C-alpha positions as CSV (number, residue, x, y, z in Angstrom):
1,M,122.9,46.8,5.1
2,D,125.6,44.9,5.3
3,R,127.0,41.5,3.2
4,P,126.0,38.7,6.0
5,R,122.8,40.4,7.0
6,R,121.7,40.8,3.1
7,K,122.4,37.1,3.4
8,I,120.5,36.0,6.1
9,A,117.6,38.4,5.1
10,R,117.7,36.6,1.7
11,R,117.3,33.3,3.2
12,L,114.6,34.0,5.3
13,A,112.5,34.9,2.5
14,I,113.5,32.0,0.5
15,A,112.2,30.0,3.3
16,A,108.9,32.3,4.0
17,V,108.4,31.7,0.5
18,T,108.8,27.7,0.8
19,L,107.0,27.5,3.5
20,L,104.0,29.4,2.2
21,G,104.3,27.5,-0.8
22,L,104.0,24.3,0.9
23,M,101.5,25.3,3.5
24,V,99.6,26.0,-0.3
25,A,99.8,22.7,-1.4
26,V,99.3,20.9,1.7
27,W,95.4,22.7,1.5
28,A,95.4,22.1,-2.1
29,V,95.3,18.3,-1.4
30,L,93.2,18.6,1.9
31,P,89.8,16.5,1.9
32,N,86.8,18.0,1.2
33,G,84.9,17.6,4.5
34,K,80.8,18.1,2.2
35,L,82.2,15.2,-0.5
36,A,81.3,12.5,2.0
37,R,78.0,13.5,3.5
38,V,74.7,11.4,2.8
39,E,71.6,11.7,4.0
40,R,68.2,10.4,3.5
41,R,64.7,10.2,5.6
42,A,62.4,7.5,4.4
43,D,58.6,9.1,3.4
44,C,57.1,5.7,4.0
45,Y,58.0,2.2,5.5
46,D,57.2,-1.3,4.4
47,P,55.7,-3.6,7.5
48,A,57.2,-6.6,5.7
49,G,60.9,-5.0,5.8
50,L,60.7,-4.9,9.8
51,P,61.4,-7.3,13.0
52,S,58.2,-9.7,13.2
53,V,56.4,-9.1,16.8
54,E,56.2,-12.3,18.7
55,T,54.0,-13.0,22.2
56,L,56.3,-14.3,24.9
57,A,54.9,-17.3,27.6
58,D,54.1,-14.0,30.0
59,G,51.9,-12.4,27.5
60,R,54.2,-9.6,26.7
61,K,55.3,-9.0,23.1
62,A,58.3,-8.5,22.0
63,V,60.4,-7.8,18.7
64,Q,64.4,-9.1,18.5
65,L,66.3,-5.7,17.1
66,S,69.8,-6.6,15.9
67,V,72.4,-3.4,15.4
68,L,75.7,-3.0,14.2
69,L,78.5,-1.0,15.2
70,W,81.4,-0.2,13.1
71,N,84.0,1.7,13.3
72,V,84.8,1.8,9.7
73,E,88.3,3.7,9.7
74,G,87.6,6.1,7.0
75,L,90.1,8.6,7.6
76,P,91.3,10.5,4.6
77,W,94.6,10.8,2.5
78,P,97.7,11.9,4.2
79,I,96.1,10.1,7.6
80,R,94.9,7.1,5.5
81,S,95.5,5.9,2.2
82,G,94.4,2.5,0.2
83,R,90.8,2.4,2.1
84,D,88.6,2.1,-0.6
85,P,88.8,-1.4,-0.9
86,K,88.1,-2.2,2.6
87,L,85.6,0.1,3.1
88,A,83.4,-1.6,-0.6
89,R,84.4,-5.1,1.0
90,I,82.5,-3.5,4.5
91,A,79.6,-2.2,1.9
92,D,79.3,-5.6,0.0
93,W,79.1,-7.7,3.4
94,I,76.4,-5.4,4.6
95,A,74.4,-5.2,2.3
96,K,74.6,-9.0,1.1
97,R,73.2,-10.0,4.7
98,R,70.6,-7.2,3.7
99,A,69.8,-9.1,0.5
100,A,69.3,-12.7,2.7
101,G,66.8,-10.8,5.4
102,L,69.9,-11.2,7.8
103,G,70.0,-7.8,9.0
104,P,71.1,-5.3,10.5
105,D,68.1,-3.6,11.5
106,I,70.0,-0.6,12.9
107,L,73.9,0.1,11.4
108,I,75.7,2.4,13.5
109,L,78.9,4.3,11.6
110,H,81.9,5.8,13.5
111,K,84.6,7.6,11.2
112,A,82.8,7.8,7.5
113,F,84.7,10.7,6.6
114,I,84.9,9.7,3.2
115,P,82.6,9.0,0.7
116,A,83.7,4.9,0.3
117,A,83.1,5.0,3.8
118,S,79.6,7.3,4.2
119,R,78.6,4.7,0.5
120,I,78.3,1.7,3.2
121,A,74.4,2.6,4.1
122,G,73.7,3.7,0.8
123,A,75.1,0.3,-0.6
124,A,73.3,-1.8,2.0
125,G,69.8,0.0,0.8
126,Y,68.6,1.3,3.9
127,R,65.2,3.8,3.5
128,S,66.6,6.5,5.9
129,I,70.0,7.5,6.7
130,L,71.1,10.2,9.4
131,P,74.4,11.6,9.7
132,G,75.4,13.5,12.7
133,P,76.6,17.1,12.3
134,A,78.2,18.8,9.3
135,V,81.6,20.1,8.4
136,D,80.3,23.6,8.6
137,R,77.5,23.7,11.5
138,P,78.5,25.5,15.1
139,R,77.3,24.5,17.9
140,H,73.6,25.1,19.0
141,M,73.1,23.9,22.4
142,P,74.9,25.3,25.4
143,I,78.3,25.9,26.0
144,P,80.5,23.9,28.5
145,I,83.1,26.5,30.5
146,P,86.6,24.7,29.9
147,P,89.0,24.3,32.6
148,A,91.2,27.3,33.1
149,G,94.4,27.1,30.2
150,H,92.5,24.9,27.8
151,A,91.8,27.4,24.9
152,E,94.8,29.1,25.3
153,G,96.7,25.7,25.3
154,G,95.9,24.6,21.9
155,R,98.9,24.9,19.4
156,W,97.9,24.7,15.7
157,W,100.7,22.6,14.7
158,K,98.4,19.7,16.7
159,G,95.5,20.6,14.6
160,E,94.0,22.7,16.8
161,G,92.8,26.2,16.0
162,I,92.7,26.0,12.5
163,G,89.1,24.9,11.7
164,K,87.5,22.1,10.9
165,W,88.4,19.9,7.5
166,L,86.3,17.0,8.4
167,D,82.3,16.5,9.2
168,S,82.0,14.3,12.5
169,G,81.7,10.7,10.7
170,L,78.4,9.9,12.4
171,Y,75.7,7.7,10.7
172,V,72.7,6.0,11.9
173,A,70.7,3.9,9.0
174,T,67.4,1.8,9.4
175,D,63.9,0.5,7.9
176,L,62.2,1.2,11.3
177,P,59.9,4.2,10.6
178,L,60.8,7.5,11.9
179,L,58.6,8.7,14.7
180,E,58.0,12.9,13.9
181,G,56.7,15.0,17.3
182,T,53.0,15.2,17.9
183,R,51.2,18.3,20.1
184,E,51.9,16.0,23.6
185,R,55.7,15.1,22.4
186,P,56.9,18.3,20.1
187,L,60.1,16.5,19.6
188,P,62.1,16.5,16.1
189,A,62.5,12.6,14.8
190,Y,66.3,13.3,14.6
191,A,68.7,16.2,15.4
192,S,72.2,16.9,15.9
193,D,74.3,19.0,17.3
194,A,78.6,19.6,17.2
195,F,81.0,20.3,20.3
196,Y,82.0,23.4,20.8
197,A,85.3,24.5,19.0
198,D,87.3,24.8,22.0
199,S,85.6,21.4,23.4
200,C,88.5,19.3,21.5
201,A,92.2,18.0,22.1
202,G,94.6,17.3,19.4
203,Y,94.0,15.9,15.6
204,D,90.4,15.5,16.9
205,C,89.9,19.4,16.3
206,L,90.0,18.7,12.3
207,S,86.9,16.9,12.5
208,N,83.6,18.3,13.3
209,K,82.5,15.7,16.2
210,G,78.9,16.0,18.1
211,G,76.3,13.8,18.8
212,M,73.0,12.9,17.3
213,I,69.7,11.5,18.4
214,V,66.6,9.7,16.6
215,H,63.5,8.4,17.6
216,L,62.2,5.3,16.0
217,A,59.2,3.4,15.8
218,V,59.2,0.1,17.1
219,P,56.4,-2.5,15.5
220,G,53.6,-2.7,18.0
221,A,55.6,-0.6,20.5
222,P,53.9,1.7,22.9
223,A,56.6,4.0,23.2
224,P,59.6,5.4,20.9
225,L,62.9,3.5,20.9
226,T,66.2,6.5,20.7
227,I,68.9,5.8,19.2
228,F,72.3,8.0,20.3
229,N,75.5,7.8,18.5
230,T,78.4,10.2,19.2
231,H,82.4,10.0,18.8
232,R,84.4,12.0,21.4
233,N,87.9,12.8,22.1
234,S,90.0,10.3,21.3
235,R,93.1,9.6,24.0
236,E,97.1,8.8,22.0
237,P,95.9,9.6,18.4
238,S,94.8,13.0,19.4
239,G,98.6,13.7,19.8
240,V,98.3,15.8,23.1
241,S,99.0,15.2,26.3
242,I,96.8,12.3,28.1
243,A,95.3,15.2,30.0
244,R,94.4,17.3,28.0
245,A,92.4,14.7,25.3
246,E,90.9,13.4,28.8
247,A,90.0,17.1,29.9
248,A,88.1,17.6,26.1
249,H,86.6,13.9,27.0
250,A,84.9,15.3,29.9
251,M,83.6,18.7,28.4
252,Q,82.0,16.3,25.3
253,T,80.2,14.2,27.5
254,R,78.6,16.8,29.5
255,E,77.6,18.8,25.8
256,N,76.1,15.1,25.1
257,D,74.0,15.0,28.3
258,A,72.4,18.9,26.8
259,L,71.7,17.0,23.3
260,L,70.1,14.0,25.7
261,H,68.2,16.5,27.7
262,G,66.9,18.9,25.2
263,F,65.9,16.2,22.4
264,G,64.4,13.5,24.9
265,G,66.9,10.8,25.9
266,D,65.1,9.9,28.9
267,G,63.1,7.1,27.2
268,A,63.9,3.4,26.2
269,M,67.4,4.0,24.3
270,I,70.4,2.2,23.1
271,A,73.6,4.4,22.8
272,A,76.8,4.3,21.0
273,G,79.6,6.2,21.1
274,D,82.9,6.3,23.0
275,F,82.3,3.3,25.0
276,N,86.2,1.8,24.1
277,N,87.2,2.8,27.3
278,Y,86.8,3.5,30.6
279,R,87.4,7.4,30.0
280,A,87.4,11.0,32.0
281,G,84.1,11.5,30.5
282,D,82.3,7.9,31.5
283,R,83.3,8.3,35.1
284,I,80.6,11.5,34.7
285,G,77.4,12.5,33.1
286,R,74.7,10.9,32.4
287,F,75.1,7.6,31.9
288,A,77.3,7.6,34.8
289,N,75.0,8.8,37.2
290,D,71.8,6.7,35.4
291,P,70.9,3.6,37.6
292,A,69.6,2.3,34.7
293,F,72.1,2.5,32.4
294,R,73.5,-0.4,31.0
295,L,76.4,-2.1,28.7
296,A,75.6,-4.8,26.4
297,A,78.8,-6.8,27.7
298,K,79.8,-10.0,26.7
299,G,78.6,-13.3,28.1
300,A,80.0,-17.3,27.9
301,G,79.6,-18.2,24.1
302,L,78.0,-15.5,22.0
303,R,75.3,-14.5,25.2
304,A,75.3,-11.5,26.1
305,R,74.8,-9.9,29.5
306,A,73.7,-6.5,31.0
307,A,76.8,-5.0,33.1
308,P,77.5,-1.5,34.9
309,M,78.9,1.1,33.3
310,T,82.1,0.8,36.2
311,D,82.2,-3.2,35.2
312,A,85.8,-3.6,34.5
313,K,85.5,-6.9,32.2
314,A,83.0,-5.3,30.1
315,W,85.6,-3.1,28.9
316,T,88.0,-5.3,28.3
317,D,86.3,-7.7,27.0
318,A,85.4,-5.7,23.9
319,Y,87.3,-2.3,22.0
320,D,83.9,-1.3,21.3
321,L,80.9,-1.1,23.2
322,L,76.8,0.0,23.1
323,G,74.9,0.9,26.1
324,F,71.4,0.6,27.0
325,R,68.3,1.8,29.1
326,S,64.9,0.4,29.6
327,S,61.6,2.5,30.1
328,D,58.6,2.0,32.4
329,A,56.6,1.1,28.7
330,L,59.5,-0.8,26.9
331,R,62.1,-3.4,28.1
332,I,65.3,-4.1,26.7
333,E,67.3,-7.0,26.6
334,P,70.4,-7.8,24.8
335,L,70.5,-11.6,23.8
336,A,73.8,-11.6,21.5
337,V,76.9,-10.3,21.0
338,A,79.5,-11.2,18.3
339,T,83.0,-9.4,17.4
340,L,83.3,-9.9,13.8
341,F,86.2,-9.2,11.4
342,D,88.9,-9.5,13.9
343,G,90.9,-11.5,12.5
344,K,89.4,-14.6,13.4
345,N,85.4,-13.7,12.6
346,G,86.4,-12.4,9.4
347,P,89.2,-10.7,8.2
348,R,90.5,-7.3,9.9
349,L,88.5,-4.6,7.5
350,S,89.3,-1.5,9.9
351,D,91.3,-0.6,13.0
352,H,88.6,-1.2,15.0
353,D,86.3,-4.7,14.7
354,A,82.5,-4.7,13.9
355,Q,80.1,-5.5,17.3
356,Y,76.9,-7.5,16.5
357,I,74.2,-7.3,19.0
358,V,71.0,-8.7,19.0
359,F,68.6,-6.7,21.4
360,R,64.7,-7.9,22.4
361,L,62.4,-5.1,22.7
362,S,59.2,-6.3,25.2
363,W,56.1,-4.2,26.2
364,R,52.9,-5.2,27.7
365,G,50.5,-7.1,25.9
366,D,47.8,-5.4,26.3
367,A,49.8,-1.8,25.6
368,P,48.1,0.1,22.6
369,A,50.9,0.8,19.5
370,L,52.2,4.0,19.3
371,P,50.4,5.8,16.2
372,V,53.4,6.0,13.3
373,A,52.9,9.4,11.8
374,V,55.1,8.2,8.6
375,P,52.7,6.2,5.8
376,R,53.5,2.6,4.6
377,C,54.7,2.2,1.0
378,P,52.7,1.3,-1.9
379,A,52.3,-2.3,-2.2
């Protein structure tokens, strides 16, 4: 080999070793997707800590439930840095409200990827803290057929095809008792499933996003309340083309539909998810095609209004939205909606504002209450 060629070979070898060293260094400081995971299931419930039942003028029984939805931006270094102080302020605010008896009755979190984020629910003292899919959980339910070329179009430098580094970042926390299945209703109180490995696009593929479904017993109510939580593929932050990101969003919508179909998502429900833009997946699927499904949209002042999925004002008024549907046995109505920690109503503590929604759940006054298998806590 002549001298020029030897020089080129030596430089290539040095470059290869340098690149390998950089990869090892980066890998060594990558976040551990298992460290943040928290799970707690209450083995009893305290009636005194649950919303009280009232009788309406028409004879119906009712309770008011407050729900806090917050994408807390709990992202790890090197994506974000210095998040711990603001996450601690979020945890402290919720804990103080809880200590004062002001709720929220149900806490729904997104992007709780790091310990300082998942600690929020624990600091607030919720009896049950339920996470979404773990970092190493594969998809168990049916897998959708991706558009032609979607899987082959993945690029590792965009975060695709190199495995999951984080879990789903999803949490539902509450004091309401979990409703375990019965012989007549053989469903688990809580279920989750990840999206298929190829049903993602861009940097979103680094987290094991998916969906989760929780069945809760409401004091005195004759039917369960279902809580659904998901985080679908982002658009611009994913780092890939809009078309590719939206194709993933639509596939994940169908996978969410399978979870809802398989685990009892046909009753009264409050749904939280990627309702922050009118996206490809939001135009198809179960919620878009369910005439009973509504968004808890902003009305005049702090009053809420029920809006269809196609309501343009609902999407522009709030970055994050909750949806809901009533059933024959359990009626759900949004009463109030407040955007908090948006720079006006409190300092910005996340790249998403907090959404605080008060719902009224009501049922026939003569309807028998659904039995709760979870015992009362000792006095």
